[in-house]
N, C-alpha and C positions, 0 to 999 in steps of 0.2 A: 464240384466234382474233384478237383485237385486236393482239397482239404480232406475229403472222404478217403481218397486213395492214400494220402500221407498218413492218416489216422489208422487205416487198416495195416499199412506197412509197419507203423510203430508198434501196434498191438502184436503183430506177427513176430517182430524182433524180440519183444519182451517175452512172449511165450516160448520162442525157440531158444532163448538164452536164459531161461528161468533157472536152470541148474547153476549157471555161473552167478546169477543174482543171489541165489540161496547160499552158495558157498561164500560169497563176499560178505553177506550179512551175518553168516555164522562165524566169520572171522572176528566180528565185533562183539557178538554175544550169542549164547545158546538160545534157540527158539523152538517153539512147538509148531506143529503144522498149522494150527489156527493162527499163530503169530505170523507165519509166513504169508498166509492168505491176506491178512490184514495189512501187512507191510507192503505187499505188491499193490493192493488196492489204494493204499494211502499215498505211496510214492509215485505210482504210474497211472492211477485211475483205471486199472484193469481188474475185472473180476475173474478169478480163476476158481474152478471147482475144487472141492475137497478131494475128489478122486484124482484129479491131475496132480495136485500138490503132494498127496500122500504116496501116490505111485512114484513120483519123482524122488521123494525122500527115501523110500524103500530102495529104489534103484541106486541112489548115491550111497546108501548104507551097505548094500551088497558089494559095491565097488570099493568099499573101504575108505571112502572119502569123508564120511561122517559116521558118528555113532549115536544111537538113541539110548537114553536112560529114562527110567520112570521117575517122575517127580510128583509126588502125591498121586493123582490119577491121570496125569498127563505125560505123554512121551515127549521129552525135550531132546533136541539134537544139537550136537556140537561137532566142530571139525576134528578130524584125526590128523596125525602128522602127515599122512599122504595127502589129505585135503589141503593142508597148509602149503605143501610143496606145489600142488597143482595150481592153487590160487596165485602163488608167486610167479609161476610160468605164464599164467594167463595175463597177469598184470604187466609182465614184461612184454608180452605180445601186443598189448594194447596200443603201443606207439605205432607198430606196424599196421594194425587195423585202421587206426586213425589216418595214417598216411595213405592207405588204400582208398578210404572214403574221400579224402581230399582230392585224390587223382580222379576219382569218378566225378566229383563235383566240377573239376576243371574241364573234363571232357564234355560235360553237359553245357558248360558256359560257352564253349567254343562254337 
């Protein structure tokens, strides 16, 4: 039961923070939507639908965080300057988030 609950929570976190995962991966290299789906499956063992991924990519593009360019017959996405700035801010906030999670863990241990 506890394993199932933990697995559900892990999957929920991955899906809720998929935009950050995508931006972080795009910082390393340009990716297509298909690449994003494969990467999430390979790294986290979570299957996401193409509709979910492409909807999120379009949303990130509308926000000016990424831009898509056609490469042969595939749309390939890369970070914009705004996306780079946002990733830096998110990375900086990572320490605060980890501290928060440690505090939650300590509360549960008490």
